[in-house]
Structures are given as C-alpha cells and as structure tokens.
Steps between C-alpha positions, in 0.01 A plus 500: 500500500504381864291184470441255216287185493579255217293198393358443848270196531352387833320173570332401824449145622159342427448738210535370144530850352771756579403793725725729296663427165776673305483829695729774366525863610749768600472777759701822512612707796221726628235324290154417635339180373148372574425134432133405485319174438215288624509330840742207493661613173849498654568857617618396845682202347706741289599692814590175679717401203683835507562474876538117510243478781286207390314303767693179578378193312274688256733547203550238231739694277626851427701569187632821349724780612445800732771768519469763775744787566330673798389362839137386505229592749186284488176608668259210460123468544548302821551801724479315833787272399725806461448644848830467689432679831213570739531880501425738211799726566734199518352361177568826317872492582577127514661517157717794609630306800678271250658799327697633801276806537532634855204506738461881500479510121246217500274687746526811282382289209206362702384852590541619143318212333221493761423865442530489121281191459249559780618217727532703819192342660630144451878532521515356855243226447546125466517395132271206574219731612496715188251456221625315192508829307711666770735200503536520123582870520768447768659204316518693173659804668743282698622339178505802272712728717870424519833678490650225282553492125222512244259207490280298271172510692245224438151569636223240485155667525637784718174698516265207563421591862569873501242777520509782245719727716765238570489385136579858395793512747648175364457596134671836570784320678546255212514790257774667709700178526486445124628854440792426734601202285316213668322259268137417584328180384138454609275196458127570525173368360383861463770701319289817474601586857851593383435720197646806679841328507504494118617138501585252231218244492525124454238227533551131575267322262496124437840460674662772282606854593345735246596872471205741494478841336456790740283692253266206439168563684470126565827496695342645813127531558448791735127547456286267716261434219778392265550210739143435618283602204218256583486550876207679656550702817455295817264611774588511870286457807564610859511331842457595866796465733620715786851394598844617601754279328871454449814349648624606844412869543430558133129555553253598233138600529309325226129544448321384188169351392512150350251292301519122438606542139685742274852642511667726754823654372745617768785724386759699690868582525757238598463423870152647535351177633343329198648158576426538872136560409481182291674293768252634756201418281645152444532463880872430463574788734259646757369857482692724736166629618137432405304823507155346459312230690621216280759422232328283242638417155411210269725198458765601249799383299812719515756513217820671622735715295770236520325184385780267613314451828178414313635173360634190672470200265763360265329577169244733346278198432506396867408854606191493277364148544279588799323794332513436124380236258847388392372384161371849417777733614556830316759457226752735662497285815534172308829627357633550855331205672812288558710787633553590864315825583825623652676482162240711322563865423359754748224588256406138426483422871284808563258403222483142629415628849228721355357209300476293820332789684238548230413129516357554851163669557635712782587856586845570354770722649757572228825680585657663191338250258655658187858475627718337228202432270534583132237698306315193378475358852373829646220496244429138605499610866247777444257262330539257790437779752190609316354148505598409858375829648145440379445264795800562724683785664855576380729735692806607301804683636710656226746772404441433132346823371472360151289212628300731726383705204287205393269578791229765503590672829805412706481442874816667625653451844798728480524678835566220747710621791796268559610528860838410645 
C-alpha cells in the first residue's frame, strides 16, 4: 500500500453540505484507479486534498488523514496554468532541469519523445500558439517522463482535449508506467475511456466514494445508446465560405456551404485549425486571406474551450440576470446561484456557459462543448442543440468521437496544413 485516505471530509465556505464525506480508500503500487462521478461531485476536490492545493480562501474545513509514500505528480484540467515556458522543447525538459540532467541528455530526450509521440512538427514552436489539445499532450508528456523514483500520478480528465491518436498514445504510456511500478489515479466523468487499463473503478456519489465492480455492465457504458437511448440523430446543414485561416503562417483553405440554420460539425486532429476556424467566424481573428469577393457570416456567440474567459461577474445569479427570468431558473442552476462561476467545477462552468448561449437566438460557435460534461449533461446538450438548430446555425468544433456519432454524417476537416 503506497497511499491511504482515511475518513476524509471536505467542506467549502458558503456551502451547508460537505463536498466529500468520510472518504476511505487504499491504493497499491502499480495500481490503476479510475474515479468517476457527476460534474461537481468532488473528483477534483479529492485530488486537491491529496496534494493540498486548494484555492486560497475557499476551504472551510478538511478533516481526516492522507498517508502517501511516493512523490505525487498532478496533471489538472487547467492545462494553461501548468505551462512553465514559451517553447515546446523547453517545456518537455523543464522538470529534468531540476534533476541535474545534463543538457546533452535532455536534448536526446527531446528528440526521442518528439519522434515517438509525433511532436516533430511542433517541437520548436511557442507553447502559447499551440491548440489546447497540443498543449495538453505536451504537458502530460512533460510530467510523465522523469528519471526520478516511482510516482503516484493524478490525472484530472487527461483525454478531454485529445484526438483519438493522441489519446491512444497517452493510454499506452499510462499502461507502461503502471507496469514499471507507478500508480495511476484518474478522475473523469466518462470512465469508459480507460477500460483498456483494466482499472479499479470508484464513483463519487452523494459525497461518498463508492467502489464499483469491474464485471458489472453498469460500471462503464461503452455503447452510445446505453447513454442516449432516447436521442434521435441530429441533422447538419452546410454553409458557403472560401477562406484561408490560421495564426501567423498556419494557413488553411476552408470552403464550405452554409445555411442559416442546422448544425455543422467540424472535426480534426489536434492542431488542425478547428479553434482558428471558430475564432475567424466569430470575427475575433481576421482571415489570413479571403478567397471570394466578400466574407459574410451572421452575428454569433462564441463559447471557448476554456470557459473562464466567458464569465466576469461575482456570482452565477449575476451572470444570468440579463438573459434569464431569475424566478424561473432551471433547478440545477438554482443550486449554484450564489456561487462564483470561478469556483464551479470545469463541467458545471461549461454547462452554465452553454445554457447562456442557448438563451440567445443567435448563431452559436461551440468549441469542444462536451469537454468535462458527464453523460447526463451530454444528453441534455444534444436536446438543446436539436431545438436551437431548428432556427439557428450551430458550428461545433470537437474531437469527441463518441459525441460525433450522434450525427448522421460527420463533416471532417482533418488535412489542414500547418506551416512554420
């Protein structure tokens, strides 16, 4: 046993009920554990308790005992807050620079890891100019490779922004690390992603940590229709644009037909230009080149991947008072109304941003809308999309293949050329 949590109870300020109560579990060397639960159930809180990294001023009380015998590595959902350098190659070896590894050995590592994990085309680029998925990949690799002793590795939604290829790379790496004696603990709203790791499953339910049986078919729901049994397939429309888009010299040729309503689904590998397309359509960045007489796109509302930038008021209620009838808020929002949007879980904040978007009769540009949502909320999202798209256009950028299968025929943009 290398880690044991005993009788852990966590309470936040301005919350009458505990976030976690009487949590008990043990983890052995080389074990893989997946902790699931609804949005806001306390998965990230458990990781913060283990690492003692609570946000200042948010905690009311924490009682219980946590015994840890190995060093801990935490890779959180907030990828941008973990970037330490401007350059990809420097980011990959920053950790090694604190371990007295000489420069020549570090450069050998950079070449090795870039080739093995298909980073050769970005290894000399600025971290700030990568897509969120590429940033997530680099941060995970930078933290998981070390010459030090074995680790307890905590990963919070590690696949949330990765395409299928990069997800496969990370799952294979986690499997190798577990076999070498590292302990892997993953928190995710969608535990079915990790079945190949043969993990031990837990679920946080009503503040308690409940063990799940691996052979129980209800433990992980792999089939789409186990999760969305009542959802009809959504239909997509097309639009007409003729643009070259991207940052700096990363130019893409994008030509599609668009109609004033319906859904356009944009998929593609990490870094292929999905976010750049949405930012261009939202007129946040200019097209690198307009290849037709005129660039015309309807007034739109853009919801970014990282919804921190979408909010700016002190409470959920204040955020909603301009667009909602406060006396008739959905029940799930009423429960959060007094909280700051910045203290919500990633999934709760994403769902709140989506709820605000759907309250406007506008074209919507949604960047990874299923990120951090649990199964129930994805089903809610699909119903909202179906209703809103009857009179409005919705453009969705996503790597979520599971979500994409709900559509009749995917629009794939997978061959963007990323220049240097």
